[in-house]
Structures are given as C-alpha cells and as structure tokens.
matplotlib code that plots the C-alpha trace (Angstrom):
import matplotlib.pyplot as plt

x = [-0.2, 1.3, 1.7, -0.1, 2.9, 4.9, 5.8, 7.6, 10.6, 11.5, 9.1, 10.4, 7.5, 9.7, 13.0, 12.4, 12.0, 15.5, 17.3, 18.0, 19.5, 23.1, 25.3, 25.1, 26.6, 24.0, 21.1, 22.5, 22.1, 18.5, 17.5, 19.0, 16.9, 13.7, 13.9, 14.7, 12.4, 10.4, 12.1, 15.6, 18.9, 19.2, 16.0, 16.3, 20.1, 18.8, 15.9, 18.6, 21.0, 18.3, 16.8, 20.4, 21.2, 17.8, 18.0, 14.6, 14.6, 14.8, 12.0, 8.9, 5.5, 5.7, 9.4, 10.3, 11.0, 7.8, 5.7, 7.4, 7.0, 9.4, 10.1, 11.3, 13.3, 14.9, 15.8, 17.0, 19.3, 20.7, 21.5, 23.0, 25.3, 28.7, 30.6, 31.1, 28.7, 31.0, 30.7, 27.0, 27.6, 29.9, 27.3, 24.6, 27.3, 27.7, 23.9, 23.8, 26.1, 24.5, 21.3, 22.7, 24.3, 21.0, 19.1, 22.0, 21.6, 17.9, 18.2, 20.8, 18.8, 15.7, 17.3, 20.7, 21.4, 22.0, 24.5, 26.6, 27.2]
y = [0.0, 3.3, 5.6, 8.7, 10.7, 10.0, 12.5, 12.2, 14.2, 15.0, 17.4, 20.3, 19.6, 16.9, 18.7, 19.5, 15.8, 15.0, 17.9, 15.5, 12.7, 14.2, 16.6, 20.3, 21.3, 19.2, 20.7, 24.3, 23.2, 21.8, 25.2, 27.4, 25.5, 25.4, 29.2, 30.0, 31.5, 29.0, 29.5, 30.6, 28.8, 27.4, 25.7, 24.5, 23.3, 21.5, 19.7, 18.7, 17.4, 15.1, 14.2, 13.2, 11.6, 9.3, 8.9, 10.0, 10.1, 6.1, 6.0, 3.8, 3.9, 0.1, 0.3, -0.2, 3.6, 4.7, 2.3, 3.9, 7.4, 10.3, 11.1, 7.4, 7.2, 10.3, 9.3, 6.1, 7.9, 10.6, 7.8, 5.6, 8.2, 7.1, 10.6, 13.2, 15.9, 18.3, 16.4, 16.5, 20.6, 20.4, 18.4, 21.0, 23.5, 21.7, 21.5, 25.5, 25.9, 23.5, 25.6, 28.8, 27.7, 26.1, 29.4, 31.6, 29.5, 29.7, 33.4, 33.6, 31.4, 33.4, 37.0, 36.5, 40.2, 39.9, 37.6, 40.5, 42.2]
z = [0.1, -1.0, 2.3, 2.4, 3.4, 0.5, -2.2, -5.5, -4.2, -0.5, 1.2, 2.9, 5.4, 6.6, 7.1, 10.5, 11.8, 10.6, 13.0, 15.8, 13.5, 13.8, 15.7, 16.2, 12.7, 11.1, 13.4, 12.4, 8.8, 9.3, 11.1, 8.2, 5.7, 7.6, 8.5, 4.8, 2.4, 0.2, -2.9, -1.3, -2.5, 1.2, 1.2, -2.5, -1.6, 1.3, -0.5, -3.3, -0.8, 0.8, -2.9, -3.4, -0.2, -0.4, -4.3, -4.6, -8.3, -8.4, -5.7, -6.9, -5.3, -4.6, -3.2, 0.5, 0.7, -0.7, 1.3, 4.8, 3.5, 3.0, 6.5, 7.4, 4.3, 5.0, 8.7, 7.4, 4.7, 7.1, 10.1, 7.5, 5.8, 6.8, 6.3, 9.1, 9.3, 7.8, 4.4, 4.6, 4.8, 1.8, -0.1, 0.8, -0.5, -3.8, -4.0, -3.4, -6.2, -8.6, -7.8, -8.8, -11.8, -12.9, -12.1, -13.7, -16.9, -17.2, -16.6, -19.4, -21.7, -21.3, -21.3, -23.4, -23.1, -19.2, -20.1, -22.1, -18.8]

ax = plt.figure().add_subplot(projection="3d")
ax.plot(x, y, z, "-o")
ax.set_aspect("equal")
plt.show()
C-alpha cells in the first residue's frame, strides 16, 4: 500500500524531523534550511541534498522506501550516512552551487542580453 505521506521528491515539511539525527553542525544546517524562504537557495539546496542522499529520483510507489514514507526514508538515509557532518555540509554547499548555476543558466537562456554584462 502506498504511504499517504510519500511524495515524488523529498518534501521540506519533513525536514525538521531530521534535526536531531546528527550533531550540532547538522542541526544548524536543518534550522537554516527550515527558516529560509520557500524559494531561497538554502531551502532548495537542502532539498536537493536530501533528494540526492535518499536517491528520491529512483523511488517507486511500490518500493520499500515509498511504503514507509518520506520521513522514514530520509531519517534512515541521514542515519546511515557514513561520512562526517562536515561532509553533509559540503554536499549542501555543492547543491547550493548547482542551484545557482541552474538558475543563472535559466536567466541567461531567457534573457541573453543579461549575459553580456
């Protein structure tokens, strides 16, 4: 049966449940993402970090992960991550760069005159 709390990609409403999963640096990162504006780079980068960590793009409605819901999947993925919290922060920063690059490319494609500057 499909879990009613499962979505296609990691929902940010679940992020606060991940706060206590790791040490202070992780808690600060979760707090930063949760307090950020909805379309801010911080929030989108955190979302992308978790999507990558949980491998959301390969989740199927009948998979074990989907059956237990996004919150349980994310908790399991964060708990199972073998690296240091600093590595998670670096992954977040890499995701933020990817977000910025993507949006800058979108602006340059729509408004090529802005690229001349």
